C-alpha positions in Angstrom: -19.9 -51.4 14.3 -17.4 -54.1 13.7 -17.3 -54.0 9.9 -17.1 -50.1 9.7 -13.7 -50.4 8.0 -15.4 -52.1 5.0 -18.2 -49.5 4.8 -15.8 -46.6 4.9 -13.2 -47.7 2.5 -13.6 -51.4 1.4 -9.8 -51.7 0.8 -8.1 -54.0 -1.7 -5.6 -54.8 1.0 -6.1 -54.5 4.7 -3.0 -54.1 6.8 -3.7 -54.5 10.6 -1.1 -52.7 12.7 -1.5 -54.0 16.2 0.1 -52.7 19.4 -0.1 -53.7 23.1 -2.4 -51.6 25.2 0.5 -50.5 27.4 2.6 -49.3 24.4 -0.4 -47.6 22.9 -0.9 -45.6 26.1 2.8 -44.8 26.2 2.7 -43.5 22.6 -0.2 -41.3 23.5 1.6 -40.0 26.6 -0.8 -41.7 29.0 0.2 -43.3 32.3 -2.0 -46.3 31.6 -4.4 -47.4 28.8 -7.8 -45.8 28.7 -10.4 -48.0 30.2 -12.8 -47.0 27.4 -10.3 -48.2 24.7 -9.6 -51.5 26.6 -13.3 -52.2 26.7 -14.0 -51.2 23.0 -10.9 -52.6 21.4 -12.0 -56.1 20.7 -15.5 -55.1 19.6 -14.3 -52.5 17.2 -11.2 -54.2 15.8 -11.8 -57.9 16.0 -13.5 -58.0 12.6 -10.7 -56.1 10.8 -8.1 -58.3 12.5 -9.9 -61.4 11.5 -10.1 -60.3 7.8 -6.7 -58.5 7.4 -4.4 -59.5 4.6 -1.3 -58.5 6.5 -0.9 -58.4 10.3 2.0 -56.6 12.1 2.5 -56.3 15.8 4.1 -52.9 16.1 4.6 -53.0 19.9 8.4 -53.2 19.7 8.9 -51.7 16.3 10.0 -48.3 15.1 8.0 -46.7 12.2 10.9 -47.8 9.8 10.7 -51.4 11.1 7.0 -51.4 10.5 7.6 -50.3 6.9 10.2 -53.0 6.5 7.8 -55.6 7.8 4.9 -54.5 5.6 6.6 -53.8 2.3 7.8 -57.4 1.6 4.5 -58.9 2.7 2.6 -56.4 0.4 4.9 -57.2 -2.5 4.2 -60.9 -2.1 0.5 -60.3 -1.8 0.3 -58.1 -4.8 2.5 -60.5 -6.9 0.2 -63.4 -6.0 -2.9 -61.3 -6.8 -1.4 -60.6 -10.3 -0.7 -64.3 -11.1 -3.9 -66.3 -11.6 -2.0 -69.6 -10.9 -1.3 -68.4 -7.3 -4.8 -67.6 -6.3 
């Protein structure tokens, strides 16, 4: 179900943290990406990716770098949301 993220939480802000299939496998301790995940990825995540407010490719980032990438974008987004002249 492509829009499951909306049905489960319907977030005010959607942050999409992407990663290459190879890096995802490495992080999970797998020799290669799961064929199931490769087949399902686009179907399950395409809708969220298309509707995200903030997109970050985490493939080459540490958790701290992900935080450093998201925080300024979130501040800008929240500032714009609070100012009717920016929306």
